[in-house]
C-alpha positions in Angstrom: -14.3 -97.8 20.3 -14.1 -100.4 22.9 -13.9 -97.7 25.9 -17.0 -96.1 24.6 -18.8 -99.4 24.1 -18.5 -100.0 27.8 -19.4 -96.3 28.7 -22.8 -96.7 26.7 -23.2 -100.3 28.2 -23.1 -98.6 31.7 -25.5 -95.8 30.6 -27.9 -98.8 29.7 -27.4 -100.8 33.0 -27.9 -97.7 35.0 -31.2 -97.5 33.5 -32.2 -101.0 34.2 -31.4 -102.6 30.9 -29.5 -105.9 31.1 -26.2 -105.6 29.2 -24.8 -109.4 29.1 -26.0 -112.8 28.3 -26.1 -114.0 32.0 -28.2 -110.7 32.9 -30.5 -111.2 30.3 -31.0 -115.1 31.2 -31.6 -114.2 34.6 -34.5 -111.5 33.7 -36.1 -113.8 31.3 -36.1 -116.8 33.7 -37.6 -114.5 36.2 -40.4 -113.6 33.8 -40.9 -117.1 32.9 -41.4 -118.2 36.8 -43.6 -115.1 37.4 -45.8 -115.9 34.5 -45.6 -119.3 34.4 -45.2 -119.8 30.6 -42.8 -122.8 30.5 -42.5 -125.4 33.3 -39.6 -127.6 31.8 -36.8 -125.1 32.4 -34.1 -127.8 33.0 -30.6 -127.1 31.4 -30.9 -130.5 29.8 -34.1 -129.5 27.8 -33.5 -129.0 24.3 -36.8 -127.1 24.1 -35.4 -124.8 26.8 -32.1 -124.3 25.4 -33.5 -123.4 22.1 -36.0 -120.7 23.8 -33.1 -119.3 25.5 -31.0 -119.0 22.3 -34.0 -117.4 20.5 -34.5 -114.7 23.5 -30.8 -114.2 24.3 -28.9 -113.8 21.0 -31.4 -111.5 19.3 -31.4 -109.2 22.4 -27.5 -109.0 22.5 -27.5 -108.3 18.7 -30.0 -105.5 19.0 -28.1 -104.0 22.0 -24.7 -103.8 20.3 -26.4 -102.5 17.2 -28.2 -99.9 19.3 -25.0 -98.8 20.9 -22.9 -98.6 17.8 -25.3 -97.3 15.4 -27.6 -95.1 17.4 -26.2 -94.0 20.8 -22.6 -93.6 19.3 -23.7 -91.5 16.4 -25.8 -89.2 18.7 -22.5 -87.5 19.8 -19.9 -85.8 18.1 -17.1 -87.5 20.2 -18.2 -90.9 18.7 -20.0 -90.2 15.6 -18.8 -91.6 12.3 -19.2 -91.5 8.7 -22.5 -89.8 7.4 -23.6 -89.2 10.9 -20.4 -87.1 11.4 -21.1 -85.3 8.2 -24.6 -84.2 9.9 -22.7 -82.8 12.8 -20.3 -80.8 10.3 -23.4 -79.6 8.2 -24.9 -78.2 11.4 -22.0 -75.9 11.9 -21.7 -75.0 8.0 -18.7 -77.5 7.4 -18.4 -80.2 4.7 -15.9 -83.1 4.6 -13.2 -82.3 2.5 -12.7 -84.4 -1.0 -9.8 -86.2 -2.1 -7.6 -84.5 -4.6 -4.7 -85.3 -6.9 -1.0 -84.2 -6.4 0.2 -81.8 -8.9 3.8 -80.4 -9.4 6.8 -80.6 -11.9 9.1 -83.4 -12.9 12.7 -82.5 -14.1 13.4 -84.0 -17.4 17.0 -84.2 -18.5 18.4 -84.5 -21.9 21.7 -86.6 -22.3 22.4 -84.5 -25.6 21.9 -80.8 -25.3 22.1 -80.5 -29.5 18.9 -82.4 -29.8 15.4 -80.9 -29.5 12.9 -83.6 -27.6 9.3 -83.3 -27.3 7.7 -84.8 -24.3 4.2 -86.0 -25.2 1.2 -85.2 -22.9 0.3 -88.2 -20.8 3.8 -89.3 -20.4 3.8 -91.4 -17.3 6.5 -91.5 -14.7 6.5 -94.1 -11.9 8.0 -94.8 -8.5 9.7 -98.1 -7.2 7.6 -100.2 -5.7 6.6 -99.1 -2.0 5.3 -101.5 0.3 3.8 -103.5 -2.6 2.5 -100.5 -4.6 3.6 -98.3 -7.1 2.6 -94.7 -7.7 2.5 -92.7 -11.2 2.3 -89.2 -12.4 1.5 -88.1 -15.9 2.4 -85.0 -17.9 -0.6 -82.7 -18.3 0.4 -80.9 -21.6 3.0 -81.4 -24.4 6.2 -80.0 -23.8 9.4 -79.4 -25.9 12.8 -79.1 -24.7 14.7 -77.2 -27.4 18.3 -77.4 -28.8 20.7 -76.0 -26.2 18.6 -76.6 -23.2 19.7 -79.6 -20.7 16.7 -79.8 -18.7 13.1 -78.6 -18.2 10.7 -78.7 -15.3 7.3 -80.3 -16.8 3.9 -79.9 -15.0 2.5 -83.3 -13.9 -0.4 -84.5 -11.9 -1.0 -87.8 -10.2 -3.0 -90.5 -11.9 -5.0 -91.1 -8.7 -6.1 -89.1 -5.7 -4.7 -89.3 -2.1 -1.7 -88.4 -0.1 0.4 -91.5 -0.9 1.3 -89.7 -4.2 3.1 -87.0 -2.1 6.6 -88.7 -2.2 9.9 -87.0 -1.4 12.6 -86.2 -4.0 14.1 -89.2 -5.8 11.1 -91.3 -5.5 9.6 -90.6 -9.1 12.5 -91.7 -11.5 11.3 -94.3 -14.2 9.5 -93.5 -17.6 7.0 -96.2 -18.2 7.4 -95.7 -21.8 11.2 -94.8 -22.5 12.1 -91.4 -24.6 15.6 -91.7 -26.2 18.2 -89.7 -24.3 15.6 -88.6 -21.5 15.9 -89.3 -17.7 13.4 -88.0 -14.9 13.6 -87.2 -11.3 11.2 -85.5 -8.8 13.7 -83.0 -7.1 13.2 -80.9 -3.8 10.2 -78.9 -3.8 8.7 -80.8 -6.9 5.2 -80.9 -5.3 3.2 -77.7 -5.9 -0.4 -78.9 -4.7 0.1 -82.0 -2.3 -2.7 -84.8 -3.0 -5.0 -85.2 -0.2 -7.2 -88.2 1.0 -10.9 -87.7 1.6 -10.9 -86.0 5.0 -11.0 -88.6 7.9 -13.5 -88.8 10.5 -10.8 -87.6 13.4 -9.9 -84.6 11.2 -13.4 -83.7 10.5 -14.3 -84.1 14.2 -11.5 -81.6 15.0 -12.8 -79.0 12.5 -16.2 -79.4 14.0 -15.0 -78.8 17.5 -12.9 -75.9 16.3 -15.8 -74.4 14.4 -17.5 -73.6 17.7 -14.8 -70.8 18.4 -16.0 -68.7 15.4 -19.0 -67.5 17.3 -16.5 -65.1 19.4 -15.8 -61.7 18.4 -12.3 -62.1 18.2 -9.7 -64.0 16.0 -8.3 -66.6 18.2 -6.0 -69.5 17.4 -8.9 -71.7 16.8 -10.5 -69.2 14.4 -7.3 -68.9 12.3 -7.2 -72.7 12.6 -10.5 -73.0 11.3 -9.7 -70.8 8.3 -6.5 -72.4 7.2 -7.9 -76.0 7.4 -10.6 -75.1 5.0 -7.9 -75.3 2.5 -7.8 -78.9 1.1 -4.7 -81.1 2.4 -4.4 -79.2 5.7 -5.6 -80.6 8.9 -5.5 -79.2 12.6 -2.4 -81.3 13.5 -0.2 -79.6 11.1 -0.7 -76.0 12.5 1.3 -74.4 15.2 1.3 -70.7 16.6 3.7 -68.5 17.9 2.5 -65.4 20.0 5.7 -63.4 20.9 4.5 -60.5 18.7 7.2 -61.1 16.3 6.4 -57.7 14.3 5.0 -55.8 17.3 1.6 -55.9 19.3 -1.2 -57.6 17.3 1.2 -59.9 15.1 1.6 -63.7 15.5 3.2 -66.4 13.4 1.4 -69.5 12.0 3.7 -72.5 11.4 2.6 -75.3 9.0 4.0 -78.9 9.0 4.4 -80.0 5.4 5.5 -83.3 4.2 9.0 -83.9 2.5 8.7 -82.7 -1.2 6.0 -80.1 -0.9 6.9 -76.7 -2.5 6.6 -74.7 0.7 6.9 -71.3 -1.0 4.0 -72.1 -3.1 1.8 -73.4 -0.3 2.8 -70.6 2.4 1.9 -68.2 -0.2 -1.4 -69.4 -0.7 -2.2 -69.5 3.0 -0.8 -65.9 3.4 -2.9 -64.7 0.5 -5.9 -66.5 1.7 -5.6 -64.8 5.4 -4.1 -61.5 4.8 -5.4 -60.7 1.2 -8.9 -62.1 1.3 -10.1 -60.4 4.2 -10.0 -63.4 6.7 -7.9 -61.6 9.3 -9.2 -59.9 12.5 -9.3 -56.3 12.9 -5.9 -54.9 13.5 -4.4 -58.6 13.2 -1.0 -59.3 11.5 -1.0 -63.2 11.2 1.9 -64.6 8.8 2.3 -68.1 7.8 5.6 -70.0 7.5 6.7 -73.6 6.9 8.2 -75.1 10.1 12.2 -74.9 9.9 14.0 -78.3 9.0 16.2 -80.0 11.5 18.5 -82.2 9.4 19.4 -85.7 10.6 21.9 -88.2 9.5 21.3 -91.7 10.3 23.2 -95.0 10.1 21.3 -98.3 10.6 22.6 -101.7 10.8 20.3 -104.8 10.1 21.1 -108.2 11.6 19.5 -111.5 10.4 19.6 -115.0 11.6 21.2 -117.2 9.1 17.9 -119.6 9.4 15.7 -116.8 8.9 17.3 -114.4 6.5 14.9 -113.1 3.6 15.2 -114.6 0.0 16.3 -111.1 -1.5 18.0 -109.1 1.1 18.5 -106.1 -1.0 15.0 -105.6 -1.5 14.2 -106.3 1.9 16.7 -103.5 3.1 15.0 -101.3 0.6 11.6 -102.0 2.2 13.1 -101.2 5.7 14.5 -98.0 4.1 11.0 -97.0 3.0 9.5 -97.5 6.1 12.0 -95.3 8.0 11.6 -92.7 5.1 8.0 -92.8 6.1 8.5 -91.9 9.7 10.5 -88.8 8.3 7.3 -88.0 6.0 8.8 -88.9 2.8 6.2 -91.3 2.0 2.6 -92.4 3.5 2.6 -96.2 2.9 3.4 -97.5 6.4 1.5 -97.3 9.8 4.5 -95.8 11.6 4.7 -92.9 14.2 6.0 -89.8 12.1 8.3 -87.1 13.3 6.5 -83.8 14.6 7.6 -80.3 15.8 7.8 -80.0 19.8 8.1 -83.5 20.4 10.6 -86.2 21.3 10.8 -88.8 18.5 11.5 -92.3 20.1 14.2 -94.4 18.2 13.2 -97.2 20.6 9.5 -96.8 19.3 10.5 -96.7 15.7 12.6 -100.0 16.4 9.6 -101.6 17.9 7.5 -100.8 14.8 10.2 -102.0 12.5 10.3 -105.3 14.2 6.4 -105.3 14.2 6.4 -105.0 10.4 9.6 -107.1 9.4 9.5 -110.3 11.4 12.7 -111.5 9.5 14.9 -108.8 11.5 17.0 -110.2 14.3 18.3 -107.0 15.3 18.2 -103.2 14.4 20.9 -101.0 15.5 20.5 -97.2 15.1 23.5 -94.9 15.5 21.7 -92.0 17.1 19.2 -91.5 20.1 16.0 -89.8 20.6 15.4 -86.8 18.6 14.1 -83.8 20.7 12.6 -81.0 18.4 11.3 -77.7 19.4 10.0 -75.4 16.4 11.6 -77.7 13.9 10.7 -80.9 12.3 13.4 -83.6 11.6 14.3 -84.3 8.0 16.6 -86.9 6.6 19.8 -85.5 5.2 21.3 -89.0 4.7 20.0 -92.3 5.6 22.4 -95.4 5.2 21.6 -99.0 5.9 23.8 -101.9 5.8 22.9 -105.5 6.5 24.7 -108.5 8.1 23.8 -112.1 8.7 24.5 -113.4 12.2 25.7 -117.1 12.8 
C-alpha cells in the first residue's frame, strides 16, 4: 500500500493540504505569526515545543488515518475487508467462505483373513510441515470384510482451509493405532479441496470481472465469473484456449489444480455447472479440462558449513523438501513462488527463496535449470535431496 499512500498524499497536497511534519509546522507557524497568538516561538522554549507537538502529531495521525481508512476504501483498487465486501455486494457478489477438504484415504490390512472396522472419527495425521501437522477424520464407520485387502474410506479435514490439500503420501499416520492397519493418501485422494476465506485480492478480481456480465455475449470474463462462483477456484487458476477444438463456437477452459485434487470429480462438477445448468451462452460449447502435467525429476544437493550446520540435519533436509514441494503445489505452508502454466519457473528465484527461509544453508545446487511451460503445469515425479557438510 506504500505507493497508494504516496498517490493519495499527492492528491491532498495538490488540494492545498500539508502532508508532512515540515509543511504542517510551516503553516502553523505562519498562522501564529499572522494572528499574533504566541510571541515566544523560540526553538528552545519548552512551551512552544509542547504546542508544536500538540498540533503536529495529531494532524499527521489524522491525515494517515484519513488516507488508510477513508480514501483507500473509497476505491475498488485499494479497498480492503468489509469495505471491499460492499463493492462486491454492489455487483451481486459475496466473499466466498472457508471450506473443509473432503476426500478418501486408503486403509490397508496386513492380514486379509481378518475383518476390520474403522470407527467414525478415526484421525489420520500428516508429519509436521513448517511447525504444523494437519489431520483428517473419517466421516462414518467403515468395515473392511474378510478377503479384502484395502478400502478407500471417506474423510474430512478437522479444520477448514487450503493447507489441508496435501499431495499424495503426506497423510500416513493414525493418531490412535488400529491393529494391522496402515493408511495413506494416494493420488487424486482429494474430492473437494479445502479453501480459505476468499482473499481481498481474489475478491477484487472477481468484482472487476463482474462488470463484464452486463454484455450480451458470453466472453472469457463471463465464463471466468461463472466458474469462480464455485468455492475453491480463483481467477488465477483459469486458462482459455479459443482455437475452436470442436468447430466454430467451441472453446476449452483449463483449470490449474494442486497436486492431490481429484481432477475428474472437479472437472465434471464444472462441466455440469456450465453445460448442464444453463450457464453457457447461446450456441456455445465450452468444456473444462485439467491442465496437463509436465513431470519433472529434480536432484538437489545441500551444503552446510561445519560451524553452522543444524543440530538435526535429517529434519532440516525434510523441511527443505517440504519447501520445494510447496513450490510444486504439494502443500501450502510456505511463502514461495509456485509453478504455473505458460510461464518460466525460475530455479534461481527458488534458490533465493530457500536461502531466505533456511539461513543455515551454505549452498544449494539443483541439477536442472529454469522450467519453461506452455499449456501444462510442472509436477514433481521424483525429488531427491542429499546433504553434505563442507570444511
